[in-house]
N, C-alpha and C positions, 0 to 999 in steps of 0.2 A: 453192556449197561448203557442206557440212554443218558445223555448229558442233561443235567438239571440246571436251573438258574443259579444255584449255589456254586456249581462247578465253574461258572464264569467269573465269580467275584474276584478271585486272585488275579486273573488276567486284566479285568477292568481296573484294578487298583495298581497295576504295574506302572513303574516310573516312565517306561517307554510310551505307553498309551497316554498317560497324563501329560507328558511333555509334548507329544505329537498333537494332542487335542488343543493345548494352549497355542502352539505354533499355527495350527490350522485356523483356529478362531481368530487369532491376532491378524493373520494374513487376510482372512475374509473381511475382518473389520476395517483393515487399512484400505482394501480394495473398495469397500463400500464408501468410506470417507472420501477417497480420491475421486470416485465417480460422481460424487455430489459436492465437489469442491466449491463450485460457485454458490450453491445454496447455503453451504456452511459459512462461507465468506459473508453473505448477506445477513445471516442469523447472528453472527458474532459481532461484526463491526459496522454494519450499514447505518444504524441509527446515529452513531457517533460521527462517522466520516461524512455523512450527508449534511450534518450540521456544520462541519468544517468547510465543506464546499460552499455552502450558503454564505458563510462569513467572508470567503474570498470573492465569490461572484458579486456580492453586494458592493464590492469596492472597485469593480472593473466594468467597463462598457466599451463597445466597438473595438474589440481587441482579438488578437490571435494568441492563444495560450499554449505553451508546451507543458504537458502534464506528465511528470515523471512518477511512475508507479501507480498508474490509474486503476490497476486491478481489473475487475470485471465490468467496470464503468457504471455500476448501478448508482453509486453515490453521486456521480456527476450527472447521470441521466435523470435523477430525481428532480433536477432543476432544468430539464430540457426546455420547457416553455420559457423560463427566465433567460436562458442562453439565447433563444431566438429573439426574444423581446429586446435584449440588450446588444444584439449583433455580435455575440461572442462565439468564436470558433476554437475548439479544443482539439489539439493534436496529442494523443496519448501514447506513451511508450511504457511497456511493461516487460520484465524479464522472465515471466512465467507463462509458458505457451498456453496452458489450459485456461488461464484467466483472459488471455488475448482472444482465444476462440470464443469464450463465453461473452466477452465484451462485444464482439462483432455480431453475435446473435441478439444481444440486448439492444444494441444500437438499431439494428434492423426492426426489431419489434416495436421500438419507440418512434420509428420513422425519423431518426435524428441524424442521418448520415451527412446532412448538409452542415451540421454544427459540431459533430463529434466523430473522430476516427481514432483507431488504435492499431499500433503495430508492435510486433515483438522486437525487442532490442535492448541495448544497454545505454545508460546515461553517459558512459565514457566513450561511446562511438560517435565522435564528432561528425564524420561524413553522413551518418544516418540522421543526426539532428539537423544538419544543414539541409538535407533533402526534404525534411518535413516543414521547413520554414516557408512562410508566404513568398510567392514569386513576385518579382517587381524590383524597382530601383533599390529599395532598402529591404532586402529579403531576410528580415530577422523578426523574431517574436517580440510582441509587446510585453509579455510577462511569462514567467516560468513558475510552475507550482509543484511542490513536493508535499503530497498528502500522506503523512505518516510513513514516508519512505526514506527520509534522511537517515534514520537509525538503522536501516537495513544495509546501507552502503559500506563497503570496505574502506573507502576513502571519501568521506563527505566533503572535505575541503577541495579535493580534485574535482568532484562532481559539480560543486558550485562554480569553480573556475571554468569548467567545460561548458556548462549551460550559459555562462556569461558571454561566451564567444558567439552565441546565436541570439543574443538579446540586444535590442536596440539600445543606443546610448541613453542613459537615464531610465532604462527599463527596470522593472521590479521583479524580485524573486520572492515568492510567497512560500512559507513553510508552516504547515500545521503538524504538531507532534506533541505527544505527552512526554514530560520530563520528570524524572524522579527527584524528590527532595531528600530522601533518605533511603538507605539500603535496608532490605529485609532479608535475613538469612534464608538461603535457598531460592529466593525469588529469581535470581539471574538464571539458575539452572532450569527452573520451572518455565520461565518465559522462553528460553532457548528451545525447550522440548515441546512447547505447545504446537509447533508446526506439524509434529507427527500425529497429533490428534485432531487438528482443525484444518490442516493444509495451509494455514496462514503463518507466514514467517513474521513474528513480532520483533525480530532483531534482538540486539543486546540492550541491557538497561542503559538508558541515556540520562545523564544528570544535567541539570540546567547549566551549572557552571562550566561543564565540559563543552557543551554545544555553543555557549556564548564565547568561549575561547576560540572555537573554530570560526565562528562568525567574525570575530575580531581579526583573526589571522587572514581572513579572506580579503580584508581591506575594503570591503563594501560597507556602505553606511547602513547601520541598523536604524530604520526610520520608525519602526513600531515593533514592540515585543510585549504582548499582554495576554492574559488568560482569555480563552474563548468562552463567551457567555453561554451558560447552559450546558457546557461540556464538563469533562472530568476535572474536579478541583477538590482535593482533600489533603490530609497531612502527608501523604506519601507521594502523590504525583498530581500534576496539573497539565491540562492541555493548553498549549500556547499557539497563537498566531504570531509569526515573526515575518517582517517585511524588510528585505534588503534592497538597497538602491545601488545599481551598478554604475 
C-alpha cells in the first residue's frame, strides 16, 4: 500500500522531530545573528552611543585618547571629520574579536587610520595599554574613555586604577553609561540574556548609587556627573557623562 500524506502526520507530530526542528532553527538563527554581529550592533545602539561620543569629543582637542570597549568603532567614526579637525587620535581596545575585525574594516572604509586604530585586548592588560600610548618623553594618554563599557567589567574599580597608570598627571577619564534608578522584576535576567539574541553584551544592571561608590573609592576627583542631553532619561534609567580627574 502506498504511503499517503495522512500516514506521515504522526511522524511529523513526534516529540523527536519537534525538538530537533527547534534546535536546528535556533542554531541557524544564532549563526545568522553571529554572522551579522556588527550590523546588529549598529542597529541596536549606534544612535545612542554616537551621541555619547559627540558629548565627549566636544570636550577634547589635540589629544590622544584610550578608548576602552570601542566595539566596531562606528560610533567613533561617525565623528571622523571632527576628530581630524580637532587633532584627536583614538586608540581603541575591545575584548570581542569579531568587533575588532569589523572595526578595522570600518576604519579602512572611512580612511581614518591616521586618527583611529583598534586592537584586541583587555583593559587589565597594563603592558598592552602602555604599548598603545604615544611615544615620547611623556608617553601617556591625555584622556581615557569608557563608552558604555564600565558595566561590562568584572572589576570596574581595578579598571579605573589600571588606566590611570597610562594617563598623564591631571588627565581625565570619561565615562558614558546608563544607570538604573529603580529595579524592575525580571529586567536583570532579560538584560543578561540579550547578548544571545543581539550579540551585544549589555552587562549587569548598574545603579547610580553603586557606580558613584566605585568612583568615590577610586579616590579620583569627580569633576562632572550629569545626564547626556538628548539621550536616555526616564523614570527607570538615565544616561550620564561622568568625568574623573586623576
